[in-house]
ZAVO-482882 format. One record per residue (C-alpha): residue number from 1; residue in one letter; chain; x, y, z. Coordinates in Angstrom, 1 decimal, padded with zeros to 4 digits. Each point is the difference from the previous one (the first is absolute). Example, Ala and Ser with C-alpha at 12.3 -4.5 7.8 and 13.67 -1.06 7.14 Angstrom:
% residues 2
+-----+------+-------+--------+--------+--------+
!  nr ! rest ! kette !     xx !     yy !     zz !
+-----+------+-------+--------+--------+--------+
!   1 !    a !     A !  012.3 ! -004.5 !  007.8 !
!   2 !    s !     A !  001.4 !  003.4 ! -000.7 !
+-----+------+-------+--------+--------+--------+
This chain:
% residues 64
+-----+------+-------+--------+--------+--------+
!  nr ! rest ! kette !     xx !     yy !     zz !
+-----+------+-------+--------+--------+--------+
!   1 !    m !     A ! -000.8 !  135.8 ! -001.5 !
!   2 !    d !     A ! -001.4 ! -001.3 ! -003.2 !
!   3 !    p !     A !  003.1 ! -001.2 ! -002.4 !
!   4 !    r !     A ! -001.6 !  001.4 ! -003.0 !
!   5 !    l !     A ! -000.3 !  003.6 !  001.0 !
!   6 !    t !     A !  003.1 !  002.2 !  000.3 !
!   7 !    s !     A !  000.8 !  001.7 !  003.3 !
!   8 !    a !     A ! -001.5 !  003.2 ! -001.5 !
!   9 !    e !     A ! -003.2 ! -001.7 ! -001.0 !
!  10 !    q !     A ! -000.3 ! -001.8 !  003.3 !
!  11 !    r !     A !  000.2 !  003.3 !  002.0 !
!  12 !    c !     A ! -002.5 !  001.6 ! -002.2 !
!  13 !    a !     A ! -002.4 ! -002.8 !  000.5 !
!  14 !    e !     A !  000.3 ! -000.5 !  003.6 !
!  15 !    l !     A ! -000.8 !  003.9 !  000.4 !
!  16 !    a !     A ! -002.9 ! -000.4 ! -002.4 !
!  17 !    a !     A ! -001.2 ! -003.3 !  001.8 !
!  18 !    a !     A !  000.2 !  001.9 !  003.3 !
!  19 !    g !     A ! -002.3 !  002.7 ! -001.2 !
!  20 !    a !     A !  002.0 !  002.9 ! -001.2 !
!  21 !    s !     A ! -001.2 !  001.9 ! -002.8 !
!  22 !    n !     A !  002.1 !  000.2 ! -003.3 !
!  23 !    r !     A !  000.9 !  003.9 !  001.2 !
!  24 !    d !     A !  001.2 ! -001.4 !  003.5 !
!  25 !    i !     A !  002.0 ! -002.7 ! -001.8 !
!  26 !    a !     A !  001.7 !  002.3 ! -002.2 !
!  27 !    t !     A !  000.9 !  002.4 !  002.8 !
!  28 !    a !     A !  001.2 ! -002.8 !  002.1 !
!  29 !    l !     A !  002.1 ! -001.6 ! -002.9 !
!  30 !    t !     A !  000.9 !  003.4 ! -001.5 !
!  31 !    v !     A ! -001.2 ! -000.5 ! -003.3 !
!  32 !    s !     A ! -002.6 !  001.1 ! -002.2 !
!  33 !    i !     A ! -003.5 ! -001.2 !  000.3 !
!  34 !    k !     A !  000.2 ! -001.1 ! -003.8 !
!  35 !    t !     A !  003.1 ! -002.3 !  001.2 !
!  36 !    v !     A ! -002.4 ! -001.3 !  002.7 !
!  37 !    e !     A ! -003.1 ! -001.0 ! -002.4 !
!  38 !    a !     A !  002.6 ! -001.6 ! -002.3 !
!  39 !    t !     A !  001.7 ! -002.0 !  002.6 !
!  40 !    l !     A ! -003.4 ! -000.9 !  001.3 !
!  41 !    t !     A ! -000.8 ! -001.3 ! -003.2 !
!  42 !    r !     A !  003.0 ! -002.1 ! -000.5 !
!  43 !    v !     A ! -000.6 ! -001.5 !  003.7 !
!  44 !    y !     A ! -003.8 ! -000.9 ! -001.1 !
!  45 !    r !     A !  001.3 ! -001.6 ! -003.4 !
!  46 !    k !     A !  002.6 ! -002.0 !  001.7 !
!  47 !    l !     A ! -002.2 ! -001.3 !  002.7 !
!  48 !    g !     A ! -002.9 ! -000.4 ! -002.1 !
!  49 !    l !     A ! -002.1 !  002.2 !  001.7 !
!  50 !    t !     A ! -002.7 !  002.6 ! -001.3 !
!  51 !    s !     A ! -000.7 !  002.3 !  002.9 !
!  52 !    r !     A !  001.5 !  001.6 !  003.1 !
!  53 !    i !     A ! -002.6 ! -001.9 !  001.9 !
!  54 !    q !     A !  001.9 ! -003.5 ! -001.1 !
!  55 !    l !     A !  003.2 !  001.5 !  000.9 !
!  56 !    v !     A ! -001.0 !  000.7 !  003.5 !
!  57 !    h !     A ! -001.3 ! -003.8 !  000.4 !
!  58 !    t !     A !  003.3 ! -001.0 ! -001.8 !
!  59 !    f !     A !  002.3 !  001.9 !  002.6 !
!  60 !    t !     A ! -002.4 ! -000.7 !  003.0 !
!  61 !    q !     A !  000.3 ! -003.8 ! -000.8 !
!  62 !    a !     A !  003.8 !  000.1 ! -000.3 !
!  63 !    r !     A !  000.3 !  001.5 !  003.5 !
!  64 !    e !     A ! -002.0 ! -002.6 !  001.7 !
+-----+------+-------+--------+--------+--------+
């Protein structure tokens, strides 16, 4: 877990990195799609990322 992220941000980022769509993430976390979008925006900003692909790479490297 990245200490810069809240637990909600971490869960959302992990699902996104695993390939889930924003709609799928919203359903899994029982939040709105807008909430997922806002959360991922905060995650990108906190981690210095600009795309979902970078998010995937960041979480893939963290697992290795």
